[in-house]
N, C-alpha and C positions, 0 to 999 in steps of 0.2 A: 443454180450453178450447173445445170445438166447441160451436157454437150461440151463444156469446158474442161480442159485438163486441170488436175488438181495442181497447185504450184509447188507443193511440198516435194512430192517425187522428182519434178522437174529440177527444183533447186538442189536437191542431193545428188541428182544425176550430173549436174553441171560441177558441183564441187567435187565429185569423184573424178570427173575428168581433168580437171585443174590439179587434183592431187597427182594424177598420173603423169601429166606433163611436168609438174614440177620435180616429182621423184626422177623420171627419165633425166631430166636436165641435170639435177643434183649427181646421178652416176656418170653422166658423161662428160660434164666439165672438166673433171680432172684428165680424162682421156684426151681431150681436145688440147687443154694447156700442155701436156706433155707430147702432144703430136702424135699419139698412139691412136687417135680417133679415125676410123675409115667410114667413109659413107657407104650405104648398102650396095650401091651400083659397083663401087670400086673393090669391095670384098667378094661379089660374085664374078666379076671380071678377071680378078687376080686368081681365083679357084679355078676358073676355066682354064686359063694361061697355064697354070700349074698341072692341070690334067693334060693338057696337050704337049707341053714342053717336057714335062718330067714323068711322064706315064703315070700319074697318080689316080687313085681311085675316086670316081665322084662322090659327091657326099650322098647322092640319092640314085637308087638303080634306075634304070630305064622303065622298068615295070611299075615302080614307085612313082615316078614322075607322070607316067599315064594315068595311073590310078588317081593322082592328085588333081589333074586336069579334067577327068571324070567327073570327080566329085564337085570341083569348082563349077562345072558346066551344069550340073543338077541344081545347085544352089542358085545359080544364075537364072536357071528356067522356072525355079519356085518363086523366085524374086519378081520376075517378069509377068508370072501367072497371076500374082497377088496385086501386081501394079495396074492391071489391064482388066 
């Protein structure tokens, strides 16, 4: 069995992912049925419109956004470096 992945960790990982999907679905079904569910993009667009129209504070500062992008770029660079 050298060089082949062990099946048990893969099975457990798949079961964990299936549980996460099930748990998320169980949490969102009542919101969908009550029409209170908003897709991710709608949430961001509404927040942006509120900031512009009603002069609300953005949820993240400009500095925080720049820091987030910087970290994401570092992560992407590390992924690229390990894949090449």
